[in-house]
ZAMARGU-4260 file (C-alpha; in steps of 0.2 Angstrom, whole numbers, plus 5000, padded with zeros to 4 digits):
<rodrens>
0) 5195/4870/5267 | 5178/4863/5268 | 5171/4878/5266 | 5179/4884/5255 | 5174/4866/5243
5) 5157/4867/5245 | 5154/4885/5240 | 5165/4880/5226 | 5156/4865/5222 | 5138/4877/5222
10) 5144/4890/5213 | 5152/4877/5197 | 5145/4873/5181 | 5131/4857/5181 | 5135/4843/5173
15) 5131/4845/5156 | 5116/4832/5157 | 5106/4843/5168 | 5107/4858/5157 | 5091/4864/5149
20) 5087/4859/5131 | 5092/4872/5119 | 5077/4881/5110 | 5070/4873/5095 | 5073/4880/5081
25) 5061/4888/5069 | 5054/4879/5055 | 5059/4883/5036 | 5053/4899/5032 | 5042/4898/5013
30) 5034/4916/5010 | 5019/4915/5001 | 5013/4931/4989 | 4999/4940/4995 | 4984/4947/4987
35) 4992/4963/4977 | 5005/4957/4967 | 4995/4944/4962 | 4981/4956/4955 | 4996/4963/4943
40) 5002/4947/4937 | 4984/4941/4933 | 4981/4958/4925 | 4996/4957/4914 | 4991/4939/4908
45) 4971/4946/4906 | 4977/4958/4894 | 4989/4947/4884 | 4974/4936/4882 | 4963/4952/4878
50) 4974/4955/4862 | 4972/4939/4858 | 4956/4938/4857 | 4953/4955/4849 | 4965/4948/4834
55) 4954/4936/4832 | 4939/4946/4831 | 4948/4958/4819 | 4946/4942/4808 | 4926/4945/4807
60) 4928/4960/4801 | 4929/4957/4783 | 4916/4943/4785 | 4904/4956/4790 | 4911/4969/4777
65) 4907/4958/4765 | 4888/4957/4766 | 4890/4937/4773 | 4872/4932/4779 | 4871/4937/4795
70) 4866/4918/4802 | 4886/4913/4797 | 4892/4928/4805 | 4883/4924/4820 | 4890/4907/4820
75) 4908/4912/4816 | 4907/4923/4831 | 4902/4908/4842 | 4917/4897/4834 | 4929/4913/4838
80) 4921/4914/4857 | 4927/4896/4859 | 4943/4898/4853 | 4946/4911/4863 | 4939/4898/4878
85) 4952/4888/4873 | 4968/4898/4870 | 4964/4904/4889 | 4965/4886/4895 | 4980/4882/4884
90) 4988/4897/4890 | 4985/4894/4910 | 4987/4876/4910 | 5004/4874/4897 | 5012/4889/4906
95) 5010/4882/4925 | 5013/4863/4920 | 5031/4868/4911 | 5038/4883/4920 | 5025/4884/4934
100) 5025/4904/4928 | 5014/4914/4918 | 5021/4927/4908 | 5012/4937/4921 | 5021/4931/4933
105) 5037/4930/4924 | 5034/4950/4926 | 5032/4949/4945 | 5046/4936/4951 | 5034/4922/4956
110) 5029/4904/4952 | 5016/4892/4957 | 5019/4878/4966 | 5011/4861/4974 | 5010/4862/4992
115) 5023/4851/4995 | 5035/4860/4985 | 5035/4851/4972 | 5034/4858/4953 | 5013/4860/4945
120) 5008/4844/4937 | 4999/4845/4921 | 4984/4838/4932 | 4987/4850/4948 | 4987/4864/4933
125) 4971/4857/4924 | 4965/4856/4942 | 4969/4872/4946 | 4961/4882/4930 | 4945/4874/4934
130) 4947/4881/4952 | 4949/4897/4942 | 4932/4895/4934 | 4926/4892/4951 | 4934/4907/4960
135) 4924/4918/4945 | 4910/4912/4947 | 4901/4920/4962 | 4909/4939/4960 | 4926/4933/4960
140) 4924/4929/4979 | 4935/4915/4977 | 4951/4927/4971 | 4946/4939/4985 | 4948/4923/4995
145) 4968/4925/4992 | 4969/4943/5003 | 4960/4935/5019 | 4968/4917/5021 | 4982/4914/5033
150) 4990/4905/5018 | 4985/4917/5004 | 4976/4904/4995 | 4961/4907/4983 | 4949/4894/4979
155) 4959/4886/4965 | 4973/4885/4976 | 4963/4876/4990 | 4957/4867/4976 | 4973/4859/4968
160) 4984/4862/4982 | 4996/4874/4978 | 5005/4890/4982 | 5009/4905/4975 | 5028/4909/4979
165) 5046/4919/4972 | 5053/4911/4958 | 5068/4908/4967 | 5059/4899/4984 | 5064/4879/4989
170) 5056/4869/4998 | 5067/4858/5012 | 5067/4838/5011 | 5063/4837/5028 | 5058/4847/5042
175) 5043/4859/5047 | 5040/4872/5035 | 5031/4887/5039 | 5021/4899/5030 | 5022/4917/5030
180) 5013/4929/5021 | 5021/4944/5010 | 5008/4956/5012 | 5004/4953/5031 | 4993/4967/5038
185) 4992/4977/5023 | 4979/4966/5009 | 4964/4968/5019 | 4964/4988/5015 | 4968/4984/4996
190) 4955/4973/4994 | 4941/4985/5001 | 4948/4998/4990 | 4945/4987/4975 | 4927/4982/4982
195) 4924/5003/4985 | 4929/5004/4967 | 4919/4989/4959 | 4904/4995/4969 | 4907/5012/4960
200) 4905/5007/4943 | 4891/4993/4948 | 4879/5003/4957 | 4876/5015/4942 | 4873/5002/4930
205) 4861/4991/4943 | 4851/5008/4942 | 4851/5010/4923 | 4846/4992/4922 | 4832/4993/4935
210) 4826/5010/4927 | 4826/5003/4909 | 4816/4989/4916 | 4804/4995/4926 | 4803/5011/4919
215) 4789/5008/4907 | 4778/5002/4924 | 4782/5014/4936 | 4777/5026/4920 | 4759/5018/4918
220) 4757/5018/4939 | 4760/5035/4937 | 4751/5039/4924 | 4735/5029/4931 | 4735/5039/4945
225) 4735/5055/4936 | 4723/5050/4926 | 4712/5044/4941 | 4715/5061/4950 | 4710/5072/4933
230) 4695/5062/4928 | 4679/5069/4935 | 4669/5062/4946 | 4651/5055/4939 | 4638/5065/4945
</rodrens>
């Protein structure tokens, strides 16, 4: 009886206070949008703004055709460019601050939010647009950065503390948040293809520009060499 009792005690379940703690649940997962989808959204916005700029430029055609003074036409052209810049600023800032989505992002089902999950404020929207300009200053590296960043943030996102997420994304009011890229493992290949494409376009342009700039100089050098070879040496 004593042995059986001891064996029952050995194989019985331990008290609950000695059980190992259950694994901690993972934080709320938030998926951030990768480079490819964001590029398509931006191209849609760029086309819309290009059409608006084209319509403004067409307004200069009657002025040119009427034989107006060239200085006046040049001044009108500068004014159109300034208006186009202001329209682009208003386009992005207003859509980000009021909806979190430009038409391009609406088409792709994504939106811009603050890193704490709150909507983008007017201040953040303006700061993000300034970040847009900075991102594009150095060969658009601020935009390419999105593909390599763990949280898929470009320089403008880091400046304004924003993420780009799916439109139905909801942040928890409390608890940890785990950021997961939507394109993990695929963005780098996309960027390399884009960089190759840009290089194929830029290299011929750079070569032609160099030839145009240095062509006369190189021609003069060769002509001097040829002239020196063909000029008879005085006896």
